[in-house]
FIKE-849049 format. One record per residue (C-alpha): residue number from 1; residue in one letter; x, y, z. Coordinates in pm, 1 decimal. Example, Ala and Ser with C-alpha at 12.3 -4.5 7.8 and 13.67 -1.06 7.14 Angstrom:
+-----+--------+----------+----------+----------+
! num ! residu !       xx !       yy !       zz !
+-----+--------+----------+----------+----------+
!   1 !      A !   1230.0 !   -450.0 !    780.0 !
!   2 !      S !   1367.0 !   -106.0 !    714.0 !
+-----+--------+----------+----------+----------+
END
This chain:
+-----+--------+----------+----------+----------+
! num ! residu !       xx !       yy !       zz !
+-----+--------+----------+----------+----------+
!   1 !      M !   2935.8 !    504.7 !  -2335.4 !
!   2 !      L !   2827.3 !    145.4 !  -2360.0 !
!   3 !      S !   2512.7 !    216.0 !  -2161.6 !
!   4 !      D !   2390.3 !    419.4 !  -2460.8 !
!   5 !      S !   2490.4 !    159.5 !  -2721.4 !
!   6 !      K !   2270.0 !    -79.8 !  -2913.5 !
!   7 !      V !   2362.0 !   -448.6 !  -2905.9 !
!   8 !      T !   2336.5 !   -680.7 !  -3205.5 !
!   9 !      A !   2305.0 !  -1059.2 !  -3182.7 !
!  10 !      N !   2543.6 !  -1252.6 !  -3406.7 !
!  11 !      I !   2404.7 !  -1590.7 !  -3508.9 !
!  12 !      P !   2642.8 !  -1842.6 !  -3665.4 !
!  13 !      A !   2551.9 !  -2059.9 !  -3964.3 !
!  14 !      A !   2750.8 !  -2353.1 !  -4100.4 !
!  15 !      D !   2552.9 !  -2320.6 !  -4425.6 !
!  16 !      L !   2435.0 !  -1963.4 !  -4483.8 !
!  17 !      E !   2192.5 !  -2051.7 !  -4764.7 !
!  18 !      R !   2030.9 !  -2328.7 !  -4559.2 !
!  19 !      A !   1998.5 !  -2084.2 !  -4269.0 !
!  20 !      R !   1850.2 !  -1819.7 !  -4500.3 !
!  21 !      R !   1582.7 !  -2069.6 !  -4609.1 !
!  22 !      F !   1504.8 !  -2166.4 !  -4245.9 !
!  23 !      Y !   1470.2 !  -1804.0 !  -4134.6 !
!  24 !      A !   1247.5 !  -1731.1 !  -4437.7 !
!  25 !      D !   1036.7 !  -2047.3 !  -4452.7 !
!  26 !      K !   1005.3 !  -2127.4 !  -4081.6 !
!  27 !      L !   1031.3 !  -1785.6 !  -3914.7 !
!  28 !      G !    894.6 !  -1564.9 !  -4192.9 !
!  29 !      L !   1198.8 !  -1335.5 !  -4191.7 !
!  30 !      T !   1371.8 !  -1172.9 !  -4488.4 !
!  31 !      P !   1715.2 !  -1011.9 !  -4468.9 !
!  32 !      A !   1699.5 !   -633.5 !  -4453.7 !
!  33 !      D !   2047.5 !   -619.8 !  -4602.0 !
!  34 !      E !   2331.2 !   -841.6 !  -4716.6 !
!  35 !      N !   2704.1 !   -795.6 !  -4725.9 !
!  36 !      P !   2998.9 !  -1025.9 !  -4799.0 !
!  37 !      G !   3002.9 !  -1125.0 !  -4430.7 !
!  38 !      G !   2643.1 !  -1239.7 !  -4405.9 !
!  39 !      L !   2278.8 !  -1143.1 !  -4372.4 !
!  40 !      I !   2134.0 !   -862.0 !  -4162.7 !
!  41 !      Y !   1780.5 !   -902.5 !  -4026.2 !
!  42 !      S !   1573.0 !   -626.6 !  -3869.4 !
!  43 !      T !   1299.7 !   -720.8 !  -3622.7 !
!  44 !      G !   1109.7 !   -491.4 !  -3389.5 !
!  45 !      G !   1363.2 !   -209.6 !  -3407.4 !
!  46 !      T !   1662.3 !   -437.3 !  -3342.9 !
!  47 !      I !   1892.4 !   -627.3 !  -3574.3 !
!  48 !      F !   2073.9 !   -955.5 !  -3581.7 !
!  49 !      F !   2351.9 !  -1072.2 !  -3807.5 !
!  50 !      L !   2357.2 !  -1423.5 !  -3957.4 !
!  51 !      Y !   2707.9 !  -1517.7 !  -4068.6 !
!  52 !      Q !   2882.7 !  -1828.2 !  -4197.3 !
!  53 !      T !   3128.1 !  -2013.2 !  -3974.9 !
!  54 !      E !   3222.2 !  -2372.1 !  -3905.8 !
!  55 !      Y !   3145.8 !  -2315.5 !  -3536.6 !
!  56 !      A !   2767.0 !  -2285.0 !  -3570.3 !
!  57 !      G !   2546.3 !  -2466.4 !  -3321.6 !
!  58 !      Q !   2818.8 !  -2522.8 !  -3063.7 !
!  59 !      A !   2708.3 !  -2275.2 !  -2796.5 !
!  60 !      G !   2483.2 !  -2514.9 !  -2601.5 !
!  61 !      H !   2277.5 !  -2224.9 !  -2465.1 !
!  62 !      T !   2026.7 !  -1967.2 !  -2587.7 !
!  63 !      I !   2202.7 !  -1727.8 !  -2824.2 !
!  64 !      A !   1911.4 !  -1496.6 !  -2909.1 !
!  65 !      Q !   1561.3 !  -1423.7 !  -2783.1 !
!  66 !      F !   1258.9 !  -1291.3 !  -2968.5 !
!  67 !      H !   1046.1 !  -1086.5 !  -2728.4 !
!  68 !      V !    681.6 !  -1141.2 !  -2825.2 !
!  69 !      G !    342.3 !  -1046.0 !  -2686.9 !
!  70 !      D !    196.6 !  -1399.5 !  -2677.9 !
!  71 !      V !    439.0 !  -1692.6 !  -2656.0 !
!  72 !      A !    169.2 !  -1959.0 !  -2695.7 !
!  73 !      A !     34.4 !  -1797.8 !  -3015.4 !
!  74 !      E !    384.3 !  -1766.7 !  -3162.1 !
!  75 !      V !    460.2 !  -2130.0 !  -3074.9 !
!  76 !      K !    142.4 !  -2241.1 !  -3250.6 !
!  77 !      D !    228.2 !  -2034.4 !  -3559.0 !
!  78 !      L !    584.7 !  -2164.5 !  -3576.8 !
!  79 !      Q !    470.2 !  -2523.5 !  -3523.1 !
!  80 !      S !    241.0 !  -2483.5 !  -3825.0 !
!  81 !      R !    554.7 !  -2398.0 !  -4023.7 !
!  82 !      G !    736.7 !  -2709.7 !  -3902.2 !
!  83 !      V !    937.6 !  -2568.9 !  -3612.3 !
!  84 !      T !    983.9 !  -2812.0 !  -3323.9 !
!  85 !      F !   1040.1 !  -2696.2 !  -2968.5 !
!  86 !      E !   1284.6 !  -2802.3 !  -2700.6 !
!  87 !      H !   1212.3 !  -2875.9 !  -2334.4 !
!  88 !      Y !   1465.0 !  -2808.6 !  -2061.5 !
!  89 !      D !   1467.0 !  -2911.1 !  -1697.2 !
!  90 !      L !   1468.0 !  -2568.3 !  -1532.9 !
!  91 !      P !   1403.8 !  -2532.4 !  -1158.2 !
!  92 !      G !   1066.5 !  -2373.2 !  -1076.3 !
!  93 !      T !    941.3 !  -2404.4 !  -1434.8 !
!  94 !      T !    610.9 !  -2563.1 !  -1531.2 !
!  95 !      W !    518.4 !  -2659.3 !  -1884.6 !
!  96 !      D !    196.3 !  -2624.7 !  -2080.1 !
!  97 !      G !    281.0 !  -2811.1 !  -2397.5 !
!  98 !      D !    588.7 !  -2637.9 !  -2538.8 !
!  99 !      V !    546.2 !  -2318.2 !  -2335.6 !
! 100 !      A !    741.1 !  -2280.7 !  -2011.7 !
! 101 !      S !    591.5 !  -2075.9 !  -1729.8 !
! 102 !      M !    859.7 !  -1925.7 !  -1508.4 !
! 103 !      G !    657.0 !  -1735.2 !  -1249.1 !
! 104 !      D !    740.0 !  -1364.2 !  -1236.3 !
! 105 !      M !    978.7 !  -1404.9 !  -1531.0 !
! 106 !      G !    689.7 !  -1483.1 !  -1767.2 !
! 107 !      H !    670.2 !  -1745.0 !  -2040.0 !
! 108 !      A !    923.6 !  -1884.2 !  -2284.9 !
! 109 !      A !    970.9 !  -2146.5 !  -2553.0 !
! 110 !      W !   1294.9 !  -2267.9 !  -2708.1 !
! 111 !      F !   1370.8 !  -2406.9 !  -3052.4 !
! 112 !      K !   1675.3 !  -2478.3 !  -3266.2 !
! 113 !      D !   1736.2 !  -2323.8 !  -3605.1 !
! 114 !      S !   1870.3 !  -2513.3 !  -3907.1 !
! 115 !      E !   2223.7 !  -2462.6 !  -3772.9 !
! 116 !      D !   2151.2 !  -2616.5 !  -3429.5 !
! 117 !      N !   2155.7 !  -2276.8 !  -3252.7 !
! 118 !      I !   1916.7 !  -2243.3 !  -2958.4 !
! 119 !      L !   1671.1 !  -1954.1 !  -2995.7 !
! 120 !      C !   1399.7 !  -1844.5 !  -2756.1 !
! 121 !      L !   1059.8 !  -1679.5 !  -2763.7 !
! 122 !      D !    963.8 !  -1495.1 !  -2447.2 !
! 123 !      D !    718.5 !  -1237.4 !  -2316.8 !
! 124 !      M !    967.1 !  -1073.4 !  -2079.9 !
! 125 !      M !    956.3 !   -732.6 !  -2246.9 !
+-----+--------+----------+----------+----------+
END
């Protein structure tokens, strides 16, 4: 049954080698495996698949979220690596620098990868 299935995020990359460098240099991630279709990353017991396609960065919405214990600390760390964060006009959201506070939903911060995909950090575990 699907309710017992794991879900994997698929993240598109127009240039797989450029994306590999971004995920390594900016996010500190190394592929756990590679195959002819792309790169497989393992984080916190989950995986995501980075694959090459001409359609990268076209979603216009968050395509993957990293659930973290402290959004502000992660933002600071990623900023030190050159990651810049996005701000969105979301009803009921207040901002403290690059960290959004969304009441009972917790905190979040959004950034784009080298392929223009929108990724999110949140503490909504």
